[in-house]
C-alpha positions in Angstrom: -2.3 -82.5 18.4 -6.1 -82.0 19.1 -7.5 -79.8 21.7 -8.9 -80.9 25.0 -12.7 -80.1 24.9 -13.4 -78.1 28.1 -17.1 -77.6 27.3 -19.0 -79.4 24.7 -20.8 -76.9 22.6 -22.2 -79.5 20.0 -22.4 -83.1 19.2 -23.0 -82.9 15.5 -21.3 -80.8 12.8 -22.5 -79.6 9.5 -20.2 -78.2 6.7 -22.8 -76.3 4.3 -22.0 -76.7 0.6 -22.2 -74.3 -2.2 -25.4 -72.3 -1.8 -26.3 -74.0 1.6 -25.4 -71.3 4.2 -27.9 -72.0 7.0 -30.4 -74.6 8.2 -33.8 -72.7 8.2 -36.0 -73.6 10.9 -33.4 -74.5 13.5 -33.2 -72.6 16.8 -30.1 -70.5 16.7 -28.4 -70.5 20.3 -25.1 -68.7 19.6 -22.5 -67.8 17.2 -18.8 -68.7 18.0 -15.6 -67.4 16.8 -13.0 -70.1 16.9 -9.2 -69.6 16.6 -7.2 -72.7 15.6 -3.4 -73.2 15.3 -4.2 -73.3 11.5 -5.9 -69.9 11.2 -9.5 -68.8 11.3 -12.2 -71.4 10.1 -14.3 -70.3 6.9 -16.6 -68.3 9.1 -18.3 -67.9 12.4 -19.6 -71.3 13.6 -23.5 -71.1 14.3 -24.6 -73.4 17.0 -28.2 -74.4 16.5 -30.7 -76.8 18.2 -32.4 -79.6 16.1 -34.8 -82.2 17.9 -33.0 -81.4 21.1 -29.4 -81.7 19.7 -26.8 -79.2 19.5 -25.5 -78.9 15.9 -22.7 -76.7 14.8 -22.9 -75.2 11.3 -20.2 -74.0 9.3 -20.4 -72.9 5.5 -17.2 -74.3 4.2 -16.8 -71.7 1.5 -17.9 -68.8 4.0 -21.2 -67.2 4.0 -20.2 -64.9 1.1 -18.7 -67.8 -0.8 -15.4 -66.2 -0.6 -13.4 -69.2 -0.4 -12.8 -71.3 -3.7 -12.4 -74.9 -3.3 -8.5 -74.8 -3.3 -8.3 -72.1 -0.7 -10.8 -73.4 2.1 -9.1 -73.5 5.3 -9.9 -77.3 5.7 -7.5 -78.0 8.7 -9.0 -75.0 10.7 -12.4 -76.0 10.0 -12.0 -79.7 11.3 -10.0 -78.4 14.3 -12.7 -76.0 15.1 -15.4 -78.7 15.0 -13.2 -81.0 17.2 -12.5 -78.2 19.6 -16.2 -77.8 20.2 -16.8 -81.4 21.0 -18.3 -82.5 17.7 -18.1 -86.2 17.1 -20.1 -86.6 13.7 -19.9 -84.5 10.6 -22.7 -84.3 8.0 -21.2 -82.9 4.7 -23.4 -82.2 1.9 -21.8 -80.7 -1.4 -22.8 -79.9 -4.9 -21.4 -82.5 -7.5 -21.4 -83.2 -11.2 -22.7 -86.5 -12.5 -20.2 -88.8 -14.6 -22.8 -91.5 -15.5 -26.1 -91.0 -17.3 -28.3 -92.9 -14.6 -27.2 -90.3 -11.9 -29.4 -87.4 -12.8 -29.4 -83.8 -11.5 -31.5 -83.6 -8.4 -30.3 -87.0 -7.2 -28.4 -87.5 -4.1 -25.4 -89.7 -3.9 -24.3 -91.3 -0.4 -20.7 -91.9 -1.4 -18.6 -94.7 0.1 -15.3 -93.9 -1.9 -13.2 -91.0 -3.2 -10.4 -90.5 -5.7 -8.1 -87.7 -4.9 -7.0 -85.8 -8.1 -5.9 -82.6 -6.2 -2.3 -81.4 -6.0 -1.6 -78.5 -3.8 -3.6 -79.1 -0.5 -2.4 -79.3 3.0 -3.9 -82.6 3.6 -2.8 -84.1 7.0 -2.3 -82.8 10.6 0.7 -85.2 11.2 3.7 -83.8 9.7 6.0 -85.4 12.5 7.8 -86.0 14.6 5.6 -89.3 15.2 4.7 -90.7 11.8 1.1 -91.3 11.3 -0.6 -93.5 8.5 -4.3 -93.3 8.9 -6.3 -96.1 7.0 -8.9 -94.6 4.5 -9.7 -97.9 2.9 -13.4 -97.1 3.9 -13.2 -93.2 4.3 -16.8 -92.7 5.2 -18.5 -93.6 8.4 -20.8 -96.7 8.1 -23.2 -95.8 10.6 -23.8 -92.3 9.4 -24.1 -93.7 5.7 -26.8 -96.0 6.8 -28.6 -93.3 8.5 -28.5 -91.1 5.5 -29.8 -93.9 3.2 -32.8 -94.8 5.3 -33.4 -91.0 5.8 -33.5 -90.6 1.9 -35.8 -93.4 1.5 -38.2 -92.3 4.0 -38.3 -88.9 2.7 -38.7 -89.9 -0.9 -35.4 -88.3 -2.1 -34.1 -89.9 -5.3 -30.7 -91.3 -4.2 -27.9 -93.7 -4.8 -26.6 -95.7 -2.0 -23.0 -95.9 -2.9 -20.7 -94.0 -5.3 -17.1 -92.8 -5.8 -16.5 -89.2 -5.9 -13.4 -88.0 -7.9 -12.0 -84.8 -6.3 -10.2 -82.4 -8.6 -8.1 -79.5 -7.7 -10.4 -76.7 -9.3 -11.3 -74.0 -9.4 -11.7 -74.6 -13.2 -14.0 -77.5 -14.5 -12.7 -80.5 -16.2 -11.7 -80.7 -19.9 -13.9 -83.0 -22.0 -10.8 -85.4 -22.1 -10.5 -85.4 -18.4 -14.4 -85.9 -17.6 -14.6 -88.7 -20.4 -11.5 -90.5 -18.6 -13.4 -90.2 -15.2 -16.6 -91.6 -16.6 -14.7 -94.5 -18.3 -13.1 -95.3 -15.1 -16.6 -95.8 -13.5 -16.6 -93.2 -11.1 -20.0 -91.6 -10.3 -19.6 -88.0 -9.3 -17.1 -85.2 -9.4 -16.3 -82.5 -6.9 -13.6 -80.0 -5.6 -14.0 -80.1 -1.9 -14.2 -83.6 -0.6 -10.6 -83.9 -0.4 -8.9 -83.3 1.9 -12.0 -82.7 4.2 -12.8 -86.3 4.7 -9.3 -87.4 5.4 -8.6 -84.8 7.9 -12.0 -85.6 9.8 -10.7 -89.3 9.9 -7.4 -88.0 11.5 -9.3 -86.2 14.0 -11.3 -89.3 14.7 -14.5 -87.8 13.8 -17.4 -89.9 12.0 -18.0 -88.3 8.5 -20.6 -88.7 5.8 -20.8 -87.2 2.4 -24.0 -86.3 0.8 -23.5 -85.5 -2.9 -26.2 -83.4 -4.4 -26.0 -83.7 -8.1 -26.2 -80.5 -9.9 -25.3 -81.1 -13.6 -23.8 -83.5 -15.9 -20.0 -83.2 -16.1 -18.3 -82.2 -19.4 -17.7 -85.8 -20.6 -21.0 -86.3 -21.8 -20.7 -83.2 -24.0 -18.5 -85.1 -26.5 -21.5 -87.2 -27.1 -23.8 -84.3 -27.9 -26.0 -85.1 -24.9 -25.7 -82.0 -22.6 -24.0 -78.5 -22.6 -20.7 -77.8 -20.7 -21.2 -77.2 -17.1 -21.1 -73.6 -15.8 -20.9 -72.1 -12.3 -24.5 -70.6 -12.9 -25.9 -73.9 -13.6 -24.5 -75.4 -10.6 -25.8 -72.8 -8.5 -29.3 -72.7 -10.0 -29.7 -76.5 -9.7 -28.3 -76.8 -6.1 -30.7 -74.1 -5.1 -33.6 -76.3 -6.3 -32.3 -79.0 -4.0 -31.7 -76.9 -1.0 -35.1 -77.8 0.7 -34.4 -81.6 0.3 -31.0 -81.0 1.6 -32.2 -79.2 4.8 -34.9 -81.9 5.3 -32.4 -84.6 5.1 -30.0 -82.8 7.5 -32.8 -82.5 9.9 -34.1 -85.9 9.7 -30.6 -87.5 10.1 -29.9 -85.3 13.2 -33.1 -86.6 14.7 -32.0 -90.2 14.0 -28.4 -90.1 15.2 -28.1 -92.1 18.3 -25.9 -91.0 21.4 -23.4 -93.8 20.9 -21.0 -94.5 18.0 -21.1 -98.2 16.8 -18.3 -97.6 14.1 -14.6 -97.4 14.5 -14.0 -93.8 13.4 -13.3 -92.9 17.0 -10.2 -95.2 17.0 -8.7 -94.2 13.7 -5.3 -93.3 15.4 -5.1 -96.5 17.5 -2.9 -98.5 15.1 -1.8 -95.7 12.9 1.3 -94.5 14.5 4.9 -95.7 13.8 6.7 -95.7 17.1 10.3 -97.1 17.4 
């Protein structure tokens, strides 16, 4: 299913979220065009060097933000990273807050997701071997701990866990939908976490989500506390957090050890049904 890595171009991958199209300060080594069985990735992949480590950077929406959430080539993006030898994925993205105590400017290191998408191609395994990958704990525990500690040391306001509910998009939620998500106790809302995280698990990659809160979602509008979210507000507030996001990515890259201590690399070990 997945390609044999003939030459390891990078060990860490980054999917840049809305407004995060590069990592300033990193040494650019080369740009690579990767073709996959699932079409082209969102853009060229830039190989950069950070603290002596090779990092593959790919803006998930494309450099011109040409791919809306429901049209991102998720399978091509993951396959491309795998083909370059990447084993760890750092995945920042813009999110809306569903809870009052999670404020714009905060970061959330998510530990769970809820999928509310409908039309996405969300698995590499369509047969003939049936494969059921576990996503009980979808995010890499080793990378999550590194992210949490780096946030603490950098003084970034953050929440050590949270559930992200992923909606189809590209529209934002109605007040009724958002109020429901809030009442369920979920922390943040986004349009791109699924199926990216699941495809990474199927590819046996470590994956961590860094949710960057840009707004309060529409549910709180019903209580007269905030204005309905807009795309302009999301981009403006995300831009205000860009420097913190870049600093966190650099710090995490420095701290990631050579060896993986998690089980992400064995996700397929007991997942296949063979008779």
